[in-house]
N, C-alpha and C positions, 0 to 999 in steps of 0.2 A: 325298434322298429316296434309299431302298438300291435296288440291284439285282433284288429283291425284291418290291420294291414296281413297280418299273419294269417288271419282266416282268407280273404280275397287272394291272395297266394296259394291257402289250401288248393279252393275251389278252381281256381285257375288250372292249376295240375289234374284235379282232380277233370277235368271238362278236358282235358286232352291226353291224357296221359293212355287211354284207349285209339287214340287215331289210328287211320292203318297209312302203311305208307300205300300208295295207289300202283306203283309199280307191283309191289308184295304185298296182296290183300290179306297175305295170314299172318303177317306180323304189325307189329305197333311202332310207332314212330320211335319210342323208347328204346323198346328190345332191339329196331337197330342201330341205335346210335344216333340216329341224328337230330334227334328230341336233347339237348345237353343242358336244358334247366329252365326253372320261371325263376324270378329276383325281379324287387322290384329297380325300377327305374332309377335316374338321380331325380325327374317331376315326380315317383309316385306313383307312375303310372305302372299295374303290374309288365313284364317282360318275357317273354318264351321266346328262351332263345335256342337257334335251331343248327343245325353244318351241314350242307351238302357234306352226300357221298364221293361227290367229286365236284371238282370247278365248272361249272355250262351244265349240271344236271338241269335235263329241264322237267321232273318235277317239281321240280321247289318251289314251283309258282303255286301248284296246285296245289301241295303242304301247305305254303301260307294261305293261301284264300281259303282249305279247309279249316284251317286253325280260326281266322280271323271267324267263320262265320258260325265257331265250334261258340266260341266265345260270347259272338254273337245273341246269337242263342240262346244261348242261359245268360244272358243277361248281365255280363261279368264284361270287365272294361279291361283294356288287354290289346296289346300290340307284337309283332311278332318282327323277331332282331336276328339276323343273322351273322353270324359267328363265322368266318374262314379259318382263323387261328385256336387254339391244334387244328392241321386237318385232323379232317377226322379220318380212321382208322379201323380195318377189320375187327379190332382189339379191341374197339368198343362192344361189338356183337356178342350177347352170353352165350353158352352154350346151348342151353334153352333155344334160343333163335336161329342159331346153327339147322338144330333136331328141326324145328322145323321149316327148316325151308327144305331140309330134303323131305320130309315128308309133303310140302309141295313140289316137288319133280326139276329142286334148284341144288344142286352140290354146291356146299358151303365151302367156304374155303380153306383154305387145306394149312394155312399154315397164316402169322402175324405179317406185321407191318416191319420191311426192313428196320436195323436200326438204321439212328441216324448216323447221319456222316458226321465233323469234326466242323464248325461253323464257315463259311468259303470252300469247301472242300469240296468240287462235283467230282463222283465218282463215276468212272467207265469203263466199259468192255467192250473187243472185240470179239468177243463167242456170242452167240446166243445163251441164256439162262438156260440149264438141262432142262426138257419137261416133265412136268410133275404128268404123275398117271393119278390121276382123280379118279374117283371113284364114283361107279355108275347111281344116282339116286332110286332108280328101278329095282336092278338088279345086286347093287352092290361090288360088282365086278370092278377089278382096276385095270382089266383091259379094255379101255378106250385114248380114245385122240382126238388132238382139239381139231375139227372143221373151221372155226375159223375165230379171227382174236373177238370178236365181237360178235356179243349173240343180240335176246330179246334188248338191250338194254348195251349202252357204252358201258359201264360196271362190271358186262358179264361177260362169259367166251361161251361160245359152241362149241361143243362135243358130242361126239359121237358113241354109244358103246358097242364094245366088236366082237360082245359077247349077245344082249337082247337085243342088240342094231337101234335102238332107241337112242334118239337126237336129244339131247340135253343140257338146260346153262347150268355153267359153271362162275359162281359169283369167287370173280377173281381178289387173293388178299391184297388190299394198300396198306 
């Protein structure tokens, strides 16, 4: 890769580095782990690689549009590539990003993704998972309860604090 290609990639990376997630505007796509890479495609065109938080995430169309518009407005070449494998995980979120979620009023994921099963093995359980006491992002209390498995988006669950009585979203771990 030549110097021109290097500088083009750097310009593309800088242009998209601070794009906000449309559903959580206090976090950049990079902090959330959606922005996976900026690379040179096989035809020499820069590619911005994104991975959705889950298959069917409705924000991905807006994210792609935002990246394309940012590159166009900056006069930069490039395209968006959606990469589904490896699947996105909350492990890709930084601790700083989780703190931004909390400050925004969304409880961050309590743990990372589950360890992978051996290839070809599906794991099932007859018992529901033990509910996690998610700390309230408003008051910090662990005296909370889940009120719905889905919150404002499918990647969040709706909870309620039983001390301050405030409802809040919990970003589910994946």
